[in-house]
Backbone bond lengths (Angstrom), bond angles and torsions (degrees), N, CA, C in turn:
res aa  C-N    CA-C-N  psi(-1)  N-CA   C-N-CA  omega(-1)  CA-C   N-CA-C  phi
1 M - - - 1.430 - - 1.531 111.98 -
2 L 1.383 119.30 139.93 1.354 120.65 -172.37 1.470 115.66 -71.43
3 A 1.342 117.37 -17.01 1.478 121.08 -176.52 1.483 113.37 -90.16
4 S 1.342 116.17 -3.34 1.510 112.55 -174.27 1.594 112.66 -76.17
5 R 1.301 113.22 147.29 1.474 116.70 -174.86 1.617 103.75 -126.59
6 F 1.387 109.38 149.11 1.431 115.12 -177.60 1.580 107.76 -141.66
7 L 1.306 112.37 152.83 1.463 119.55 179.04 1.436 107.94 -122.05
8 V 1.372 118.36 114.28 1.454 122.19 -175.70 1.572 106.13 -115.65
9 P 1.334 113.16 116.58 1.635 112.70 178.53 1.476 108.12 -77.35
10 I 1.371 110.60 154.32 1.425 122.81 179.11 1.538 107.83 -102.62
11 S 1.261 123.36 119.00 1.498 125.74 -171.84 1.615 106.48 -65.88
12 A 1.328 107.67 152.65 1.485 113.09 178.87 1.578 112.03 -63.07
13 S 1.309 120.80 -31.21 1.357 123.84 -176.31 1.577 108.06 -63.40
14 L 1.293 119.60 -40.39 1.421 126.48 179.02 1.460 109.50 -66.23
15 M 1.260 116.81 -36.88 1.591 121.14 -179.55 1.472 110.04 -77.40
16 A 1.246 122.17 -24.81 1.457 124.32 -171.48 1.469 114.55 -61.91
17 S 1.361 121.26 -27.74 1.473 127.68 176.37 1.535 115.25 -72.43
18 G 1.324 113.70 -20.46 1.468 119.59 174.52 1.566 107.93 87.18
19 T 1.342 120.87 -5.47 1.381 121.12 178.36 1.657 108.77 -130.32
20 L 1.232 111.69 132.95 1.552 117.32 -172.51 1.605 111.03 -133.33
21 L 1.339 112.91 120.15 1.436 118.93 179.03 1.487 108.20 -109.20
22 I 1.397 112.96 124.28 1.528 119.35 178.83 1.519 108.15 -114.44
23 A 1.335 112.13 127.52 1.548 120.33 177.91 1.463 107.00 -120.79
24 L 1.382 111.41 131.83 1.495 119.16 -178.16 1.523 105.07 -120.95
25 R 1.364 111.31 135.40 1.505 120.96 167.94 1.475 110.92 -117.38
26 I 1.258 114.67 122.01 1.568 123.93 -177.63 1.459 113.46 -114.01
27 H 1.254 116.56 154.92 1.479 121.23 172.68 1.468 108.81 -110.43
28 V 1.270 120.10 127.09 1.456 125.88 179.44 1.483 106.56 -99.47
29 S 1.392 118.16 118.77 1.466 124.07 -179.98 1.460 111.42 -77.74
30 N 1.301 117.41 166.50 1.427 124.99 -179.12 1.507 109.13 -59.24
31 Y 1.371 117.97 -40.32 1.420 122.76 -176.88 1.550 109.74 -67.02
32 E 1.397 121.88 -33.74 1.375 123.16 -175.37 1.466 114.44 -68.29
33 W 1.444 112.47 -26.02 1.472 116.76 -176.37 1.544 108.32 -71.39
34 S 1.358 119.42 -12.79 1.453 118.74 -174.61 1.556 107.76 -97.84
35 V 1.294 122.23 -0.65 1.444 126.22 179.26 1.537 114.15 -108.90
36 P 1.281 121.57 156.51 1.479 123.99 178.96 1.605 107.05 -65.92
37 G 1.319 114.20 153.42 1.434 115.88 175.58 1.397 118.36 71.98
38 V 1.382 117.78 43.81 1.461 119.98 -177.69 1.519 112.81 -61.74
39 G 1.322 119.96 140.66 1.356 123.23 177.62 1.633 116.06 104.79
40 L 1.301 121.07 -162.71 1.345 123.93 -178.19 1.457 111.31 -79.86
41 D 1.380 117.43 122.21 1.421 121.64 176.18 1.523 111.85 -75.89
42 P 1.342 118.42 131.45 1.483 118.83 -177.46 1.497 113.99 -51.27
43 G 1.368 116.96 -32.86 1.499 118.48 -179.65 1.477 113.56 -73.67
44 N 1.293 118.03 -5.10 1.500 116.68 177.27 1.592 114.82 -83.98
45 L 1.311 116.53 -0.70 1.546 119.09 178.69 1.519 101.73 -130.45
46 T 1.324 107.91 125.29 1.428 119.31 170.36 1.597 113.23 -132.44
47 L 1.254 115.45 151.71 1.482 123.07 -177.51 1.514 109.77 -123.86
48 G 1.361 118.91 144.92 1.439 119.43 -179.10 1.554 105.58 162.50
49 L 1.449 111.14 -178.46 1.442 117.66 -178.64 1.524 108.63 -56.90
50 E 1.341 118.72 150.77 1.494 122.52 -179.03 1.499 107.64 -63.64
51 S 1.316 116.80 -47.02 1.588 115.34 -171.91 1.573 105.70 -64.40
52 A 1.291 120.07 -41.84 1.453 121.37 177.10 1.500 113.76 -59.39
53 Q 1.321 115.31 -41.73 1.474 120.42 175.39 1.483 117.67 -63.25
54 W 1.331 113.13 -37.64 1.538 117.84 170.65 1.429 111.95 -57.42
55 E 1.245 118.13 -54.36 1.525 126.30 -176.78 1.589 107.40 -60.15
56 H 1.299 118.55 -50.29 1.434 126.49 171.77 1.561 114.52 -45.96
57 M 1.418 110.66 -52.20 1.353 115.54 -173.65 1.603 110.24 -68.18
58 W 1.358 116.81 -51.50 1.482 117.63 178.47 1.567 115.61 -61.54
59 L 1.310 114.72 -35.97 1.528 117.23 178.73 1.569 108.53 -65.80
60 T 1.346 115.77 -37.41 1.490 117.45 179.75 1.443 110.85 -70.77
61 I 1.347 118.76 -42.26 1.500 119.97 174.30 1.471 114.31 -58.10
62 I 1.199 120.36 -48.37 1.462 125.40 -178.36 1.500 109.74 -66.83
63 G 1.384 115.17 -45.08 1.452 115.23 -176.42 1.502 112.01 -62.02
64 R 1.315 115.87 -43.09 1.508 120.53 -175.40 1.599 113.86 -79.86
65 N 1.336 117.74 -11.10 1.407 116.69 -172.40 1.535 110.37 -128.88
66 A 1.365 122.72 0.63 1.423 121.37 -177.07 1.563 110.18 -56.65
67 T 1.354 114.26 -46.70 1.541 117.46 -177.37 1.509 110.81 -63.75
68 D 1.314 117.89 -39.98 1.515 121.22 175.66 1.475 111.40 -63.42
69 W 1.302 121.74 -42.38 1.487 125.25 176.90 1.558 110.38 -60.13
70 L 1.344 114.06 -37.60 1.540 112.24 179.42 1.489 111.11 -71.18
71 M 1.362 117.80 -34.64 1.463 121.99 170.76 1.489 115.08 -62.18
72 D 1.395 114.96 -38.90 1.347 120.25 178.65 1.596 112.39 -64.52
73 L 1.372 113.18 -39.28 1.442 121.05 -177.98 1.583 105.25 -70.26
74 F 1.286 119.23 -37.72 1.410 124.80 -175.88 1.630 104.75 -65.10
75 R 1.313 115.02 -39.75 1.490 118.07 -175.33 1.498 108.65 -68.83
76 L 1.407 115.17 -42.80 1.529 123.18 179.67 1.626 107.41 -62.21
77 L 1.298 118.54 -46.34 1.419 115.95 178.76 1.525 114.69 -66.71
78 T 1.250 118.30 -34.64 1.413 125.75 173.34 1.415 111.11 -61.35
79 C 1.222 117.95 -47.13 1.547 122.07 -178.88 1.579 108.41 -61.50
80 I 1.343 114.30 -45.78 1.521 118.61 -177.92 1.510 107.30 -65.06
81 G 1.325 116.31 -48.19 1.461 122.13 -178.73 1.481 112.22 -58.65
82 A 1.307 121.76 -44.74 1.451 124.68 -177.20 1.535 109.39 -65.83
83 L 1.354 116.92 -37.22 1.500 121.48 -179.93 1.545 106.24 -65.57
84 L 1.342 122.50 -45.92 1.373 125.10 -171.71 1.606 106.44 -72.37
85 L 1.303 118.50 -36.72 1.471 119.86 173.30 1.516 113.58 -65.90
86 Y 1.187 123.00 -35.04 1.473 126.99 177.76 1.479 106.60 -70.13
87 Q 1.357 119.11 -41.27 1.496 119.55 178.44 1.475 113.57 -57.76
88 T 1.358 114.55 -33.89 1.500 116.35 -179.22 1.605 114.31 -95.28
89 Q 1.361 114.88 -10.17 1.555 120.52 -179.38 1.481 106.35 -140.85
90 R 1.418 113.32 75.37 1.376 115.26 178.42 1.552 118.86 -64.19
91 N 1.297 115.32 -13.01 1.507 116.02 177.89 1.572 111.72 -85.68
92 R 1.244 114.47 -6.73 1.600 119.02 175.16 1.508 107.73 -91.61
93 D 1.345 117.97 89.28 1.459 121.36 -179.84 1.503 112.17 -68.33
94 E 1.358 121.55 -18.53 1.392 125.06 -178.78 1.498 110.66 -63.28
95 Y 1.346 118.47 -31.28 1.536 119.50 -179.90 1.515 106.36 -72.43
96 L 1.370 120.33 -39.19 1.371 119.53 177.79 1.547 116.43 -61.68
97 W 1.318 116.91 -38.38 1.452 124.57 177.26 1.497 109.84 -71.19
98 L 1.295 118.42 -35.03 1.483 121.14 178.24 1.547 105.72 -68.39
99 F 1.347 116.43 -47.78 1.465 117.11 -178.17 1.537 110.71 -58.07
100 L 1.284 120.45 -43.22 1.442 125.09 -174.12 1.483 106.06 -69.99
101 G 1.348 122.08 -36.30 1.397 121.17 -177.45 1.498 113.83 -71.76
102 M 1.330 118.18 -35.31 1.448 121.53 175.36 1.515 107.41 -74.34
103 L 1.235 119.89 -37.25 1.402 120.62 -178.76 1.546 115.75 -61.61
104 C 1.286 116.60 -38.34 1.525 123.43 -179.14 1.545 111.74 -69.37
105 V 1.413 117.10 -16.49 1.427 117.34 176.48 1.528 115.44 -104.43
106 M 1.397 116.11 0.92 1.434 119.56 178.74 1.542 111.72 -67.18
107 P 1.422 122.36 -41.18 1.393 117.71 177.56 1.555 113.88 -58.94
108 N 1.330 119.34 -35.15 1.394 125.90 176.86 1.560 109.36 -62.46
109 T 1.203 117.57 -38.48 1.497 126.54 -179.91 1.609 106.87 -67.03
110 V 1.317 118.38 -46.00 1.382 121.59 -173.51 1.463 109.41 -65.53
111 V 1.443 114.34 -52.96 1.412 118.12 -179.84 1.535 112.14 -57.26
112 G 1.331 116.18 -38.45 1.489 119.73 -178.89 1.537 112.75 -62.39
113 V 1.296 115.14 -38.25 1.568 119.42 176.77 1.502 108.76 -69.57
114 L 1.320 115.30 -47.60 1.531 115.95 -174.25 1.469 111.69 -66.74
115 S 1.422 120.07 -23.45 1.474 124.50 -173.72 1.451 109.32 -77.35
116 L 1.405 120.05 -10.34 1.507 120.75 -175.95 1.542 106.69 -71.97
117 T 1.335 120.89 -27.93 1.404 122.22 -177.56 1.506 116.06 -127.56
118 H 1.368 116.55 3.58 1.389 120.99 -177.09 1.468 108.28 -133.37
119 A 1.381 119.56 151.89 1.404 121.55 178.99 1.537 105.13 -92.25
120 M 1.335 110.01 108.78 1.527 115.71 -174.64 1.574 105.73 -101.62
121 P 1.464 110.74 137.69 1.486 113.66 178.26 1.489 109.70 -60.35
122 M 1.383 110.14 145.98 1.519 117.27 -176.99 1.447 112.03 -68.71
123 R 1.371 118.03 -20.82 1.454 121.93 178.31 1.545 110.67 -68.09
124 W 1.275 117.96 -34.27 1.476 122.12 172.88 1.486 112.96 -57.00
125 W 1.312 115.44 -42.89 1.461 120.31 -179.85 1.475 109.90 -69.50
126 K 1.397 119.96 -34.30 1.427 120.23 179.96 1.594 107.52 -70.30
127 I 1.307 120.12 -35.37 1.444 127.81 -177.60 1.502 107.68 -62.54
128 T 1.463 115.25 -47.70 1.333 116.59 -176.30 1.594 113.70 -69.75
129 Q 1.311 115.37 -30.86 1.374 118.48 -177.88 1.585 107.29 -67.77
130 I 1.356 114.26 -43.45 1.470 117.05 178.07 1.558 113.90 -67.47
131 A 1.272 115.24 -30.93 1.500 121.58 174.78 1.520 109.44 -66.91
132 S 1.255 121.94 -28.09 1.509 124.91 -174.36 1.598 108.93 -86.16
133 L 1.300 121.12 -15.43 1.421 123.53 -179.88 1.503 114.15 -47.36
134 P 1.363 118.02 -47.13 1.518 120.94 -173.81 1.561 109.69 -57.86
135 Y 1.426 115.84 -17.30 1.574 116.54 -179.81 1.487 112.00 -50.43
136 V 1.346 117.27 -41.59 1.445 121.24 -179.46 1.457 112.04 -53.69
137 Y 1.343 116.59 -48.49 1.576 124.06 -178.10 1.538 107.08 -66.15
138 F 1.354 116.16 -52.94 1.496 118.56 175.79 1.445 117.17 -51.60
139 F 1.366 114.31 -37.43 1.509 115.29 -176.08 1.463 108.96 -72.77
140 V 1.430 119.61 -35.37 1.438 117.93 -177.90 1.562 104.60 -70.18
141 R 1.225 120.87 -45.75 1.493 121.86 -178.81 1.537 115.86 -57.18
142 M 1.507 110.08 -39.84 1.425 108.86 178.49 1.557 111.37 -67.46
143 Y 1.342 116.36 -41.49 1.464 120.60 179.26 1.445 110.13 -55.97
144 C 1.349 119.63 -46.53 1.543 120.78 -175.38 1.505 109.37 -73.23
145 S 1.339 118.03 -36.05 1.494 116.96 178.38 1.549 110.34 -67.21
146 F 1.228 120.01 -31.51 1.515 122.17 -173.75 1.535 106.85 -72.66
147 F 1.326 118.91 -32.64 1.467 125.54 -179.85 1.470 113.22 -96.63
148 G 1.468 117.96 -1.47 1.469 118.33 -176.29 1.431 112.25 64.40
149 H 1.343 123.49 34.58 1.457 123.88 170.66 1.420 112.90 -100.74
150 R 1.407 113.34 136.22 1.512 121.75 -174.25 1.640 102.76 -77.18
151 V 1.302 108.24 136.52 1.503 113.25 176.98 1.586 106.16 -89.17
152 G 1.298 115.09 108.27 1.373 121.47 178.16 1.593 114.36 -86.23
153 W 1.359 110.50 -176.29 1.505 107.66 -173.45 1.532 109.69 -78.10
154 K 1.267 118.92 -23.34 1.542 117.81 177.76 1.563 110.74 -66.43
155 L 1.385 114.34 -43.19 1.394 115.64 178.68 1.523 114.53 -71.22
156 Q 1.361 114.53 -30.71 1.423 119.72 170.37 1.489 114.02 -58.88
157 A 1.372 115.38 -46.41 1.478 121.17 -176.42 1.597 108.17 -68.43
158 A 1.268 120.59 -37.50 1.432 128.61 179.03 1.598 105.80 -62.58
159 T 1.252 114.88 -45.91 1.437 118.63 178.32 1.416 116.13 -63.91
160 I 1.315 117.74 -44.03 1.467 123.46 176.33 1.501 112.04 -61.99
161 F 1.293 115.94 -39.55 1.437 123.19 177.16 1.538 114.22 -61.40
162 A 1.303 110.97 -48.05 1.501 119.66 179.74 1.534 106.87 -63.28
163 T 1.250 115.91 -44.87 1.530 117.05 -179.86 1.496 109.49 -65.18
164 A 1.347 123.35 -39.36 1.518 121.23 176.19 1.386 111.04 -64.85
165 A 1.401 119.89 -37.85 1.498 122.35 -178.20 1.559 107.20 -60.31
166 V 1.336 117.56 -45.02 1.523 116.91 -176.79 1.457 103.63 -66.44
167 G 1.322 122.77 -48.13 1.416 123.14 -176.54 1.488 115.61 -53.93
168 Y 1.441 113.42 -40.29 1.427 119.17 -179.20 1.625 108.52 -66.13
169 R 1.306 115.91 -32.48 1.511 121.66 177.13 1.521 109.39 -62.71
170 Y 1.348 113.17 -39.63 1.497 119.48 -176.73 1.583 108.79 -65.80
171 L 1.386 111.20 -46.69 1.486 117.31 177.52 1.427 111.72 -57.78
172 R 1.363 120.02 -48.87 1.427 118.06 -179.93 1.509 115.47 -61.98
173 E 1.385 114.87 -36.30 1.396 116.86 179.47 1.575 109.91 -64.96
174 A 1.454 118.37 -36.00 1.361 119.47 176.86 1.464 119.10 -72.56
175 Y 1.345 117.39 -31.13 1.397 121.67 -171.15 1.489 116.50 -126.96
176 G 1.337 115.76 -13.82 1.445 116.59 -172.52 1.534 118.81 -130.49
177 A 1.257 120.11 3.12 1.504 122.45 179.19 1.510 108.53 54.86
178 P 1.371 117.94 77.68 1.420 121.57 -177.67 1.635 109.26 -69.87
179 S 1.353 112.44 149.97 1.428 117.28 175.62 1.559 105.07 -83.29
180 Y 1.381 117.06 167.93 1.544 118.26 174.53 1.489 110.91 -58.12
181 R 1.351 112.67 -41.01 1.472 118.03 -177.56 1.625 110.90 -55.13
182 V 1.357 112.59 -41.63 1.561 114.47 -178.47 1.444 106.82 -72.66
183 Q 1.360 121.39 -34.15 1.454 118.14 178.81 1.454 113.68 -64.11
184 W 1.332 118.12 -45.25 1.468 122.34 177.60 1.483 112.34 -59.25
185 L 1.331 114.80 -44.04 1.427 119.87 -171.20 1.587 105.69 -68.99
186 A 1.301 115.38 -34.30 1.516 120.12 -172.58 1.638 104.96 -69.11
187 F 1.275 119.61 -32.98 1.490 121.16 -174.64 1.597 106.23 -91.35
188 T 1.276 121.71 -9.61 1.508 119.77 -172.50 1.602 107.67 -65.46
189 P 1.351 118.75 -43.88 1.522 114.87 -177.87 1.524 113.32 -58.10
190 F 1.336 115.13 -38.53 1.539 119.66 176.63 1.509 110.76 -66.37
191 F 1.387 113.26 -43.23 1.477 114.54 177.22 1.466 116.01 -61.90
192 L 1.298 119.03 -44.80 1.414 121.48 175.13 1.529 113.36 -62.41
193 L 1.275 114.55 -39.22 1.500 117.86 177.37 1.628 110.56 -63.44
194 S 1.262 113.98 -38.91 1.498 118.65 -176.48 1.501 113.45 -76.26
195 V 1.369 113.60 -40.15 1.521 121.66 -172.26 1.457 112.99 -86.70
196 I 1.410 114.80 -39.82 1.435 121.28 -170.85 1.475 117.99 -108.52
197 V 1.317 119.12 -49.99 1.430 127.28 -175.94 1.488 112.14 -67.93
198 L 1.354 117.43 -55.73 1.464 124.27 -176.78 1.543 112.13 -61.46
199 P 1.321 110.84 -54.35 1.557 111.16 177.30 1.529 112.41 -58.00
200 A 1.380 120.95 -31.30 1.431 117.63 178.08 1.468 114.09 -68.30
201 L 1.194 120.39 -14.71 1.459 126.54 176.54 1.542 109.11 -68.82
202 L 1.230 118.49 -24.35 1.540 125.22 177.78 1.464 114.10 -68.44
203 I 1.383 113.86 -30.05 1.457 119.71 -173.61 1.583 110.13 -59.72
204 P 1.198 126.46 -47.03 1.512 125.03 176.65 1.428 111.69 -62.27
């Protein structure tokens, strides 16, 4: 994962000569070739006292991810709350769909948090992305259940198409280095479904 941070101490024997040569070998993924600044960013490597580096590393991790952690906590509480509500109100299917939707993104959250300080295999990231794809379907079913709207074949087809488009984007990211245009186009069906189609169901 690109967000992982490591602290590697330099032994006193290496420092004794007064000259230190550091060589880095990095792997550039397919996705990185599609973004500006391919390769190792100069800000990713810092030198200094070990105690100061520890403080800098954790302050950076907390500062950059505090908001995301709050969102992850909100998703977890929502997942648990929806399950408890469905247990007491089995006739409210929207709670079941909400629970399933939050559940399928939990692996993505766990891997994302662990990747901040651990080198996670990229295949884990790919697996969690694939596991989160049903979220689109669960989201639509939750919305329709909440407002008592029947999910017809047209809405089913639009949902499947939006899910396939997001899945295509994940595959291109993993194997084909997608351009920004491809990424935006891949999320457009889900965006239109969420912002235009579903709210339009409220009009009747």
